[in-house]
Structure formats: structure tokens, C-alpha cells
C-alpha positions as CSV (number, residue, x, y, z in Angstrom):
1,M,-7.4,-3.5,-11.6
2,A,-4.1,-4.9,-10.4
3,R,-1.2,-2.5,-9.8
4,P,2.1,-2.7,-11.6
5,S,4.8,-5.2,-10.6
6,R,6.5,-4.5,-7.3
7,R,9.9,-4.2,-8.9
8,A,9.5,-0.5,-9.8
9,S,12.7,1.3,-9.2
10,V,13.4,2.8,-5.8
11,A,14.1,6.1,-7.5
12,A,10.7,6.2,-9.2
13,A,9.0,5.2,-6.0
14,S,10.7,7.9,-4.1
15,A,9.8,10.5,-6.7
16,L,6.2,9.4,-6.6
17,T,6.2,9.6,-2.8
18,A,7.6,13.1,-2.9
19,A,4.9,14.2,-5.3
20,L,2.0,12.9,-3.3
21,T,0.8,13.8,0.2
22,L,-0.6,11.1,2.4
23,G,-3.5,13.4,2.9
24,G,-3.7,13.9,6.6
25,F,-2.8,10.6,8.2
26,L,-2.0,12.8,11.2
27,S,-5.2,13.8,13.0
28,M,-5.7,17.3,14.3
29,V,-4.5,17.5,17.9
30,P,-6.9,19.5,20.2
31,T,-5.4,22.9,21.1
32,A,-6.0,22.2,24.8
33,N,-3.4,19.3,24.6
34,A,-0.7,21.2,22.7
35,D,1.3,21.7,25.9
36,G,2.9,18.3,25.4
37,G,1.0,16.7,28.3
38,F,0.6,13.5,26.2
39,S,3.3,11.3,24.7
40,C,3.9,8.2,22.6
41,P,4.9,5.1,24.5
42,E,8.6,4.6,25.0
43,V,8.3,0.8,24.7
44,M,5.8,-1.3,22.9
45,P,3.4,-3.2,25.1
46,G,1.7,-6.5,24.5
47,L,-2.0,-7.0,24.7
48,G,-3.8,-6.2,28.0
49,N,-6.6,-4.3,29.6
50,G,-4.5,-2.2,32.0
51,P,-3.9,1.5,32.1
52,V,-3.1,3.6,29.0
53,A,0.4,2.6,27.7
54,G,0.8,5.8,25.6
55,Y,-1.0,8.1,23.3
56,D,-1.2,8.2,19.5
57,N,-3.4,10.5,17.4
58,N,-2.3,9.1,14.1
59,T,-4.7,7.1,11.9
60,N,-4.7,3.4,12.9
61,V,-7.5,2.2,10.5
62,F,-7.9,3.8,7.1
63,V,-10.6,2.7,4.6
64,G,-10.7,4.2,1.1
65,G,-14.2,2.7,0.5
66,N,-16.9,1.5,2.9
67,F,-16.4,0.1,6.3
68,T,-18.8,-2.6,7.5
69,V,-19.0,-4.3,10.9
70,S,-20.9,-7.6,11.1
71,E,-21.3,-10.9,13.0
72,S,-19.7,-10.4,16.4
73,A,-16.6,-8.3,15.7
74,A,-15.9,-6.4,18.9
75,E,-13.8,-3.3,18.6
76,A,-11.2,-1.1,16.8
77,E,-8.5,0.8,18.7
78,G,-7.2,4.1,17.7
79,L,-8.4,6.7,15.1
80,I,-10.6,5.2,12.3
81,V,-10.9,7.1,9.0
82,V,-13.5,5.9,6.5
83,M,-13.8,7.7,3.1
84,G,-17.2,6.0,2.3
85,N,-20.0,4.9,4.5
86,A,-19.6,3.3,7.9
87,S,-22.2,0.6,8.9
88,F,-22.4,-1.1,12.2
89,N,-24.6,-4.2,11.8
90,K,-23.6,-6.7,14.5
91,Q,-25.6,-9.9,15.2
92,G,-27.6,-9.3,18.3
93,Q,-27.3,-5.6,17.9
94,T,-24.7,-5.5,20.7
95,R,-21.8,-3.0,21.2
96,Y,-18.8,-2.0,19.0
97,N,-16.0,0.1,20.6
98,V,-14.2,2.7,18.6
99,G,-10.9,4.4,19.7
100,V,-10.6,2.9,23.1
101,V,-11.1,-0.9,23.6
102,G,-11.2,-3.5,26.4
103,V,-8.1,-5.7,25.7
104,G,-5.7,-4.0,23.3
105,S,-2.3,-2.3,23.1
106,Q,-3.8,0.6,25.2
107,I,-2.1,3.0,22.8
108,V,-5.0,5.4,22.3
109,P,-5.8,8.9,21.0
110,V,-5.5,11.7,23.6
111,P,-8.7,12.4,25.5
112,G,-11.2,14.3,23.4
113,A,-9.3,13.8,20.2
114,E,-11.0,12.6,16.9
115,M,-11.6,8.8,16.9
116,L,-14.0,8.4,14.0
117,L,-14.1,10.3,10.7
118,V,-16.6,9.2,8.0
119,G,-16.8,10.7,4.5
120,G,-20.3,9.2,3.8
121,D,-23.2,8.2,6.1
122,I,-23.1,6.4,9.4
123,S,-25.7,3.8,10.1
124,S,-26.5,1.0,12.6
125,N,-28.9,-1.9,12.8
126,G,-29.3,-1.1,16.5
127,T,-25.7,-1.9,17.3
128,T,-24.4,0.6,19.9
129,V,-21.4,2.5,18.6
130,D,-19.3,3.4,21.6
131,V,-16.7,6.1,21.0
132,G,-13.9,6.7,23.5
133,T,-15.3,4.7,26.3
134,G,-13.3,5.1,29.5
135,N,-11.3,7.9,28.1
136,A,-11.2,11.0,30.3
137,A,-13.0,13.1,27.8
138,G,-14.4,10.5,25.4
139,G,-13.6,11.0,21.7
140,D,-15.0,13.0,18.8
141,A,-16.8,11.7,15.7
142,R,-17.2,13.8,12.5
143,I,-19.5,12.5,9.7
144,K,-19.8,14.2,6.3
145,G,-23.1,12.6,5.5
146,L,-26.3,11.6,7.3
147,N,-26.6,10.1,10.8
148,N,-28.7,7.0,10.5
149,V,-27.9,5.6,13.9
150,P,-31.0,5.0,16.0
151,A,-31.6,7.3,18.9
152,G,-29.6,6.2,22.0
153,K,-27.2,3.9,20.0
154,L,-24.3,6.3,19.7
155,E,-22.3,6.9,22.9
156,M,-19.7,9.7,22.9
157,N,-18.7,9.5,26.6
158,G,-18.3,13.3,26.7
159,G,-16.9,13.7,23.2
160,Q,-18.5,15.7,20.3
161,F,-20.5,14.2,17.5
162,T,-21.0,16.1,14.3
163,Y,-22.8,15.1,11.1
164,L,-23.4,16.9,7.9
165,D,-19.8,18.1,8.4
166,A,-18.4,19.0,4.9
167,G,-14.9,18.9,6.2
168,A,-15.0,15.6,8.1
169,V,-12.4,13.8,5.9
170,S,-11.2,16.6,3.7
171,G,-7.7,16.3,5.0
172,H,-7.5,12.7,3.8
173,A,-8.4,13.3,0.1
174,Q,-5.0,12.2,-1.2
175,A,-4.5,9.3,1.2
176,V,-5.3,6.5,-1.3
177,A,-2.6,7.8,-3.6
178,G,-0.3,8.0,-0.7
179,L,-0.9,4.3,0.1
180,A,0.1,3.4,-3.4
181,A,3.3,5.5,-3.1
182,A,4.2,3.9,0.2
183,S,3.6,0.4,-1.2
184,D,5.8,1.1,-4.2
185,E,8.6,2.2,-1.9
186,F,8.4,-0.9,0.2
187,S,8.2,-3.0,-3.0
188,G,11.3,-1.4,-4.4
189,L,13.5,-2.7,-1.5
190,A,15.8,-5.5,-2.4
191,D,15.2,-8.8,-0.5
192,T,17.6,-9.5,2.3
193,G,16.2,-12.9,3.5
194,T,14.5,-16.0,2.4
195,V,11.1,-17.5,2.9
196,I,10.7,-21.2,3.7
197,T,7.1,-22.5,3.4
198,D,5.3,-25.8,3.7
199,K,1.8,-26.9,4.5
200,L,2.2,-26.2,8.2
201,S,4.5,-23.2,8.5
202,V,6.0,-20.1,7.1
203,V,9.6,-19.1,8.2
204,L,11.0,-15.7,7.5
205,Q,14.8,-16.3,7.6
206,G,16.7,-13.0,7.9
207,N,20.4,-12.4,7.3
208,G,20.9,-11.2,10.9
209,T,22.4,-7.8,10.0
210,A,20.4,-5.7,7.6
211,S,17.7,-3.2,8.5
212,P,15.1,-3.3,7.1
213,Q,14.8,-7.1,6.6
214,V,12.9,-7.6,3.4
215,F,11.1,-10.7,2.1
216,T,9.0,-11.6,-0.9
217,V,6.3,-14.2,-0.5
218,D,3.5,-15.7,-2.6
219,G,0.2,-14.7,-1.0
220,G,-1.1,-18.2,-1.7
221,T,1.4,-19.7,0.7
222,L,0.4,-17.9,3.9
223,G,-2.3,-20.3,4.9
224,S,-6.0,-20.5,4.1
225,A,-9.3,-20.7,5.9
226,A,-9.1,-24.5,5.7
227,A,-5.4,-24.8,6.7
228,N,-3.8,-22.3,9.0
229,V,0.0,-22.1,9.3
230,S,2.5,-21.0,11.9
231,L,4.7,-17.9,11.4
232,Q,8.3,-17.9,12.6
233,L,10.8,-15.1,12.3
234,K,14.6,-16.0,12.5
235,G,17.7,-13.9,12.0
236,I,16.1,-10.6,12.7
237,P,18.3,-8.0,14.3
238,A,17.1,-6.1,17.4
239,G,14.9,-3.1,16.4
240,A,15.0,-3.9,12.6
241,R,11.9,-3.2,10.5
242,V,10.6,-6.3,8.7
243,V,8.9,-5.7,5.3
244,V,7.1,-8.6,3.7
245,N,6.0,-7.9,0.1
246,V,3.1,-10.3,-0.6
247,T,2.6,-11.1,-4.3
248,G,-0.5,-12.5,-6.0
249,A,-3.6,-11.0,-7.6
250,P,-6.4,-10.4,-7.2
251,S,-6.6,-12.3,-3.9
252,A,-4.2,-13.1,-1.1
253,G,-4.4,-13.5,2.7
254,L,-2.9,-14.3,6.1
255,H,-4.1,-17.3,8.1
256,F,-1.9,-18.0,11.1
257,N,-2.4,-20.3,14.1
258,A,0.8,-19.4,16.0
259,L,3.6,-16.9,16.2
260,L,6.9,-18.5,17.0
261,D,10.3,-17.2,18.1
262,A,13.6,-18.3,16.5
263,A,13.6,-21.5,18.7
264,G,10.1,-22.4,17.6
265,V,8.5,-21.4,20.9
266,P,5.2,-19.6,20.9
267,I,5.6,-15.9,21.7
268,N,3.6,-14.5,24.7
269,I,1.1,-11.9,23.4
270,N,0.3,-10.4,26.9
271,A,1.4,-7.0,28.1
272,N,4.7,-6.9,30.0
273,P,5.0,-3.5,31.6
274,P,7.4,-1.7,32.2
275,A,9.6,-3.9,30.0
276,E,8.9,-4.1,26.3
277,S,6.9,-7.0,25.0
278,A,8.4,-9.1,22.3
279,F,5.0,-9.4,20.7
280,G,4.5,-5.6,20.7
281,A,8.0,-5.1,19.2
282,I,7.1,-7.4,16.3
283,A,3.7,-5.7,15.8
284,A,5.3,-2.2,15.6
285,N,8.1,-3.2,13.2
286,L,6.4,-5.6,10.7
287,V,4.8,-4.6,7.4
288,W,2.6,-6.9,5.2
289,N,2.6,-5.1,1.9
290,F,-0.1,-6.6,-0.4
291,E,1.4,-4.9,-3.4
292,T,-1.0,-6.3,-6.1
293,A,-4.0,-7.9,-4.4
294,S,-7.3,-6.0,-4.1
295,N,-9.1,-8.7,-2.1
296,V,-7.3,-9.7,1.1
297,T,-8.5,-12.1,3.8
298,V,-7.1,-12.0,7.3
299,G,-8.3,-15.0,9.3
300,G,-6.8,-17.9,11.2
301,Q,-6.7,-18.6,14.9
302,A,-3.9,-16.3,16.1
303,Q,-3.3,-12.6,16.8
304,V,-1.8,-11.2,13.6
305,P,1.2,-8.9,14.2
306,G,2.1,-6.0,11.9
307,M,0.8,-3.3,9.6
308,I,-1.5,-4.5,6.8
309,L,-1.2,-2.3,3.6
310,V,-3.6,-3.0,0.7
311,P,-3.1,-0.1,-1.8
312,T,-5.2,-1.4,-4.7
313,P,-8.7,0.1,-4.9
314,G,-11.8,-1.8,-5.9
315,G,-11.7,-4.8,-3.6
316,T,-12.4,-5.8,-0.1
317,T,-10.2,-6.6,2.9
318,D,-12.0,-9.1,5.1
319,I,-10.8,-9.3,8.7
320,Y,-12.0,-12.0,11.0
321,A,-8.9,-13.1,12.8
322,P,-9.0,-12.9,16.7
323,G,-7.0,-9.7,16.3
324,T,-4.8,-7.6,14.1
325,N,-2.0,-5.6,15.7
326,G,-0.8,-2.7,13.6
327,R,-2.1,-0.1,11.1
328,I,-4.8,-1.4,8.8
329,L,-4.6,0.8,5.6
330,V,-6.7,-0.3,2.7
331,A,-7.7,1.5,-0.5
332,G,-10.9,-0.4,-1.0
333,D,-13.6,-1.6,1.3
334,L,-13.0,-3.1,4.8
335,S,-15.2,-5.8,6.4
336,H,-14.7,-6.5,10.1
337,R,-16.5,-9.6,11.3
338,G,-15.8,-12.9,13.1
339,V,-16.2,-14.0,16.7
340,G,-14.9,-11.2,19.0
341,S,-12.5,-10.0,16.3
342,E,-10.5,-6.9,17.3
343,M,-8.2,-4.4,15.5
344,H,-5.5,-3.2,17.9
345,A,-3.4,0.0,17.6
346,Y,0.3,-0.2,17.0
347,P,2.4,2.5,15.2
348,L,4.9,1.5,12.6
349,L,8.1,2.6,14.5
350,G,10.0,5.4,13.0
351,H,7.9,5.8,9.8
352,E,7.2,9.4,9.0
353,D,3.6,8.9,8.1
354,F,2.6,5.7,9.9
355,G,4.4,6.2,13.1
356,C,3.2,7.5,16.4
357,K,2.2,11.2,16.5
358,V,1.1,13.3,19.5
359,P,2.2,16.7,20.9
360,G,5.2,16.1,23.2
361,G,6.5,12.8,21.9
362,E,7.2,10.7,18.9
363,I,8.7,7.3,18.5
364,E,12.0,7.3,16.6
365,A,13.3,4.4,14.6
366,T,16.3,2.5,16.0
367,T,17.5,1.7,12.5
368,P,19.4,4.2,10.2
369,A,17.1,6.7,8.6
370,A,18.6,6.0,5.2
371,T,17.3,2.4,5.2
372,T,13.8,3.3,6.4
373,P,11.1,4.0,3.8
374,A,9.6,7.3,4.5
375,A,7.4,9.9,2.7
376,T,9.1,13.1,1.9
377,T,6.1,15.3,2.4
378,P,6.6,17.6,5.4
379,A,4.5,16.5,8.4
380,A,2.9,19.9,8.6
381,T,1.1,19.3,5.3
382,L,-0.5,16.1,6.6
383,S,-2.9,17.7,9.1
384,P,-6.5,18.0,8.1
385,A,-8.2,21.4,8.0
386,T,-9.0,22.7,11.4
387,T,-12.5,23.9,10.4
388,P,-15.1,22.2,8.2
389,A,-16.2,23.8,5.0
390,T,-19.7,24.4,6.6
391,T,-20.6,25.2,10.1
392,A,-20.4,22.0,12.0
393,V,-22.7,21.4,14.9
394,T,-23.2,18.8,17.6
395,T,-26.0,16.5,18.8
396,P,-25.8,14.9,22.2
397,A,-25.4,11.2,22.1
398,A,-28.5,10.5,24.1
399,T,-30.8,12.3,21.6
400,L,-29.4,11.2,18.3
401,T,-31.9,10.6,15.5
402,P,-31.4,10.2,11.8
403,A,-30.8,13.5,10.1
404,T,-33.6,15.0,8.1
405,T,-32.1,18.3,7.2
406,P,-30.6,19.0,3.7
407,A,-27.1,17.8,3.2
408,T,-25.8,21.3,3.0
409,T,-27.1,22.3,6.4
410,A,-25.7,21.2,9.7
411,V,-28.0,20.8,12.7
412,T,-27.0,21.1,16.4
413,T,-28.4,20.3,19.8
414,P,-26.3,21.2,22.9
415,A,-25.9,18.8,25.7
416,A,-28.0,20.7,28.2
417,T,-31.1,21.0,26.0
418,L,-33.1,19.3,23.2
419,T,-33.8,22.5,21.4
420,P,-31.9,23.7,18.3
421,A,-28.5,25.0,19.3
422,T,-27.5,28.6,19.4
423,T,-24.0,28.0,20.8
424,P,-20.8,28.1,18.7
425,A,-19.7,25.0,16.8
426,T,-17.0,24.3,19.3
427,T,-19.6,23.4,22.0
428,T,-18.8,19.9,23.3
429,A,-21.7,17.5,24.0
430,G,-22.2,13.9,24.9
431,T,-23.0,11.6,27.8
432,P,-21.1,12.0,31.1
433,V,-18.0,9.9,31.7
434,P,-19.3,6.6,33.0
435,S,-18.4,5.1,36.4
436,A,-15.8,2.4,36.6
437,S,-18.4,-0.3,36.8
438,A,-20.3,1.2,33.8
439,V,-17.1,1.3,31.8
440,A,-16.4,-2.3,32.5
441,D,-20.0,-3.3,31.5
442,G,-19.7,-1.2,28.3
443,L,-16.6,-2.8,26.9
444,A,-17.3,-5.1,23.9
445,S,-16.3,-8.7,24.3
446,T,-12.7,-9.4,23.4
447,G,-11.2,-11.8,21.0
448,L,-8.6,-12.9,23.6
449,N,-9.3,-16.1,25.5
450,A,-7.5,-18.8,27.4
451,N,-7.0,-20.8,24.3
452,S,-5.3,-17.9,22.4
453,T,-3.2,-17.1,25.3
454,L,-2.0,-20.7,25.6
455,L,-1.4,-20.7,21.9
456,F,1.3,-18.2,22.1
457,G,2.9,-19.5,25.3
458,G,5.2,-17.4,27.5
459,A,8.4,-17.0,25.5
460,A,9.1,-13.3,25.5
461,L,12.1,-13.7,27.8
462,M,13.3,-16.8,25.9
463,L,13.1,-14.7,22.7
464,L,15.4,-12.1,24.2
465,A,17.8,-14.7,25.4
466,L,18.1,-16.3,22.0
467,G,18.6,-13.0,20.3
468,A,16.0,-13.6,17.6
469,L,13.9,-10.5,18.0
470,A,15.4,-8.6,21.0
471,V,14.2,-5.1,20.8
472,G,16.5,-2.3,21.8
473,P,15.3,0.7,23.9
474,L,13.4,3.4,22.1
475,R,13.9,7.0,22.8
476,R,11.5,9.9,22.7
477,H,12.0,13.2,20.9
């Protein structure tokens, strides 16, 4: 069922936001890391396969329904939270990386943090689910339901795997309502710019001064599977958030073949350390708010920048673009497919609930707080419970078999033995951290290639010179 018109009053949206909690978008930070040894990135990187650019324990992919991986989708960076079932059914039964990826933003959860939370069952057709590969302590996975992944097809890289865990997603129970509140708040913002569309392009023309820059666009004009369009941003002040409220129901989508700067030059998507990447700055400041559509398709030939928010339950968001770059937050089902498609992690800069969160550092907006949509629920209430409702236990990745015990009973096997566990639930298990060569072999194929790199050109410096999307320095708390 479609949600109400986007023109709800800002006051009503703010009241709704205040009344609802986003239900634990912040993941629990391991006690061992509470000394502030990890921090959010100070500048936004482009895409690359270099060292970690910064840490972020916040949810990067939230699915209110079921999550399905198919065809040859490659990987998803950052924490994934699925309220329903998670199914990994790739063609060829190859590998799908979770939490840490090959080519990405390299903004990842801290070592040993939660990287996969599932409120239903987890299953695989023989596809290897690789959690936290290359991370110093792997990553944890908590599953409320059954484990139906074949033996040997779940790799934790030293992290902890728990199934029949009653509290796996308990901290996210109100997240779908929180998405609706956030969408209403974005929708209540007055437009500051104009949208110019034709059969070949979409131009977001800002006014050069306001923050945020706000646009309303018909979801049927953002390209199609048969006819992709270019995306160009003009008149956007440095550091400004860009909110695009996409109308149309029940279906809408994004199908881009290029991302252009103000001069019409393709923007370089590659990492640019230690300087900030123009592409990364766009990805971390742009919001696509599908305020009424329940079925959203994200395809095309280009890397798609920005957070994708689909707050209406009951439909499916279908992603098969080479890559998405920003939070993926959907109330319904999520399908990840395509040839080497990837979901890369970027926070929404300065947002209370969708920004970067780790002990020791947090990205702060460069725009005035009064103009930035933000939930009013205190951050302390967004953390999930620190213990599951039932005693959670761990099975080593090398010995995983489908669960056969009753749903109310958790079963454990410690890493050192294949007999039932007698150790506390905090025992960590999993495969040893792989060697450098093993890590390289284990990374899923990436959606980046020479064609996509050429597609975006090398215009980051030109962008800064022209002043279209120059991004000011960010500071850390």
C-alpha cells in the first residue's frame, strides 16, 4: 500500500520522528574496542582495494523483509541487518562477501564486530558466505532462526557464528517505523533546486547556497533498463547534503550510465588517499528518498552514489547495478543480483541515525545542524540488547550443518572440538585468519572493471577547480 503524499508538514514529521526509535541502527560495539582505538574516516574515499579507510559499526544494509542473493552478485560491505530470511543462491555456487569486500570504500566494521544479523533463517544453495574476510578478527553473525547453510560453506575468519539466537535482531524491531519517519522528514523539506530531464540525462540544478539542497523528481524519469541516463549535479555548495525526493508508485528506479560534474566531465570513482574523493563526497551526502514506491529497481551501467531509502513495506528493491554507494535501507524485500554487483558502505554524513558510528570517532556534518534532518531519539536508545533472550552458542565455521534442534534451544560447538560445547556463550570460534594469498583468492569478483573506470573518467580535481561539488574538510569528535 502506498504511503501518504510527501508534502506532510515538517512539524508532523518531526513529531513522528521523535515518537519512534530507529530500533538499533547502531550495532553493539565490542567491549574490547571501547577504548577508542577505532575511528570513522576523516575524509571520504573513492572505491579501491587498499587498506582500511576507516571504521563504521552502523548498519549499512537494512532489509525489513527477506534478503536474496542470486545470479553473480558479489558482495556487500558493512553491517547487514535482515529482519526476515537471508538466502545466498548464486549461480555457480561461488562466494559472497559480507562486511568486508574486495573493491569498496574500505569503510568497515571494527574487527570482530557484528557484520550479519538475521531475524529468520539463513540458507545457501552451496554459495560460500564469507563474513569479515581479511579483517583482523573476522566478523560475527547472529541468526534468530535455523542454519541451513551446507557444512563448510560459511567462513567466519575468526568471528563468532550463532544461530537459534532469540535476540539476534531484537534491537531493530522498530526500524521499519523509523524508516518511514525519516522519509517523511526528508519529504517535508522545501525544494531548493530544479530538475532538468530528457531522454539522455538528469540534471540536478542547485541554487548554490542552501544546505540541504532539495529536489523532487518523477521516478519514471530516472532512466530505465532499456534506456540509461547520465546524472549531473550543478550548483551544489561544498559539503551540502543533497536530498532527492523520488515520486511515483508503486514502482520507480535509478538507471544511470555516468556521473558528471558541473562541467559535464565524468567523475573519477577511484580512491584518492589521503585527499578526499569527489565521488566519495557525493556518495556520503546524497539521499534518494523513494517516498511512495514499494518496488524500486536500481540498475544501469554506472556506480550509483548515495543512500537509497525505500520506506514502504510489501514490495521488493531489486539491485543489479555495478555498485551502490551509501546506505541501503528498505522496508520490504531486497534482491541483490546482476553481474558482479556490489553494495559499498558510505555513511550519510552528519545524520544522527545513518551517519558513521564507532567508539572514538564520529563524522560531523559541515552544514548547520538546524538544516539537517535528524532523529530526536537519543543515540543511547538505538543500541540492540547486549545479550540474546536465550543462551546463544557458537558453531565453528568449518563444521556448520543445518540445525536440527528445537527453535527454542541453542546449540554450540567450540572451535577446538566437535563435541557439544560446555564453554560460556562468549566463546569465539571460527576459522583462522587466512594468509595474504588466501585472502586475495577468497575475495568475490568485483563489479569494477576497465570500462566502468573509463566511464567515470578522471575529473575529481577538475570538479574541485570548478567549484561544483568541492567538499570541505571534515572533523572528528
